[in-house]
N, C-alpha and C positions, 0 to 999 in steps of 0.2 A: 505762818496767822497769814493771813493775805488779807488787805480793810479794801477796800476801793473806798473812797474818806469823798469821795463824788460824789454815789449815793446813797448818805449817812443822813437817815433825818434831824432833824437838831432834834430829837428826844434820843434820838441815839448815840451820838456824840456827850449829850450832858448826862446819860449814861455810864457811861467812860469817863468822862473829867474827872471820877477818883485813885485812875490812871496810873502808877504811879513805883517802882521794884518792889517784885512782892514781898522781897526779903524788906521792904516797911508797914508792909501789910497785916496784921493779923492774920489766924485763921480764919475767921467771922468770917472777914472784911475778904478776905481771896473768896472763901464759897461768895457772897455775895454778886464779885466778878466777875466769876467760870457762866452766868449764864446769859450775863448782856453779852460776855468776850462775846460765848455762841452764834447770842442772837444777831451781834451787828457786826461778826465776820464772813468773812466772801468765801473768804477757804480755815479748812484745823486742818490739820494733822500730827499726828502725837509718833513718833517711835521710840523706840523702850531698846534698852539693851540687856542681853545677859547677864550673870551672876559672870558667869560660864568665860562668856564674848572683854567683855573687863579681865578679871584673871591673867588669859593668855594673851592678849592684845591690849592690853591696858585703860585706863578711862579717858582718858588725853584724846585719846583716838577713834575709841566705840565713841564719845561721846561725839568731834569730830563727825567721826561717820554720820549720828544721828541725827544732827546741825545740818550735812548734803543732805542727807532722804529728806524730813522737810520738808526743805526751801524746795523741791524740788518735788515735791508733790504738789506742793498750792501755786507753785510761780505760774506764771503767765508771761507769752510771749512781751517783750519790751517795760516787764515791773522790776522793779527797783528790789535785789534780794539782800536786807538787812542781817546781820551776824554782830552776835555781842561781845564783840572782839576781841569773837579767832577769826582774820581771813583766811577762805575755802582756792582749796584749787578749783579753777578754771570746771562754771558751771554749764557757761554757757549760756551764760544770766549775768550783766551789770552786777554789779556788788559789792557795800560797803562793810567791813565790817565795822562798830563804833563800840571804844571805847566805854564800857561804865552804859551800855544803850540801852536796859530795859529800866533808867532811872529819868534818857534821853528821848527814846522814843518807842511813840504808843506802843507800836505794830512789836517792838521786842516785848515789855510793857506784858500787853496782850499775854502773849506770847508763857512766858515769867508761871503768869496766874494761869495760863493749864496745862502747860508742865507742873508747874509747884500740887493744885488742887489734885494730880489726876493719883501723879507722886506718892501725897497723902492720904487720898482715895484705898489707895493701893494697899500704902503699910499696913491703912486700916486692917484691909483683906485681910495683912499676910498676920496682923494679931491673932485674928479667932484661929486660922489653919496654924499655925506655930505659937502653940503662949506660953508667955516665959522670957524672951522678951521685952514684953511691953514695946512692940515697935508702935500700937498707935499714939502713944503720949511723948517719946521722941523720935518718930517716922523719920527715922535714919538717921539720926546728927547723934552724935558722938555725946553723948551724956554723962551721968557719972552714975544713973541709971543703966543706960546700956550697957555704961560698963560695968557694971556690978551683973546685970548681968546675963554679958559675956566671960562673966566667971565664975558666977552658977551655974549657966545650964553650955558651958560651951560656944560655938559658932554651932547657926542657925541655914540650913540650904540656904539661903536668901545674905548671910555675908558672905563680901570681899574676899580669898585668901589671901588673895596679894594681900591686904591692905596691910599696911603696914602699921599695923596700930602697939600702943603700949598696953589694953585689953588685951589683946594677941598674946604676952609674953608666956603668959605662967602653962597654957594650949598648948601642946603636942600636936601640929598640924598637918 
C-alpha cells in the first residue's frame, strides 16, 4: 500500500479517518473502508501464497516473503517501507518494522483492510466451491463450527495439512 499523503484531498483524508486495526472493525466496516482505501492509495499490491507452499515452507516464511513481494511491488525510490511487526531482509529501500503497526500506522491499517477483505471474499467464493465447511461464516478462523465441519467432512483442498489443529487429531492425513 502506498499513499502520497501530501496529494490526498481533505475528503479522501476524512474518508480514511476511520482506519484502525482491521481486527477492530466488523465485516461491514471493512467492506465500507475497502473502496475508500483503493481510491486514496497511489499503489496497491495483493500477494497470496498457496496451501502447498505454506505446508512445504511454513506460514511465517511465506508471510515474510509475501510482505517482501508486496512492498517491492508498491515502493518507489525514496519511500519508507513500513511492515507490521517483522523486519525484512534488506530490500534496498529504507524500512521500519512497527509492532502493532495496524493500530498505529494508517498505511499498515489500510493494507490490513485490503488483505482481510480480499481474504474474506476469497473465503466466500470458496464456500460455493467447497460446500460443507461453511467457509463464508468462519472465513478461515478456527471456530467451533469450523472444527465440527472438519470432523464431519475431513479436510478440503484449502486446509493446511501442516497446521497442528485439534480438529485434525482424529483424521488420517
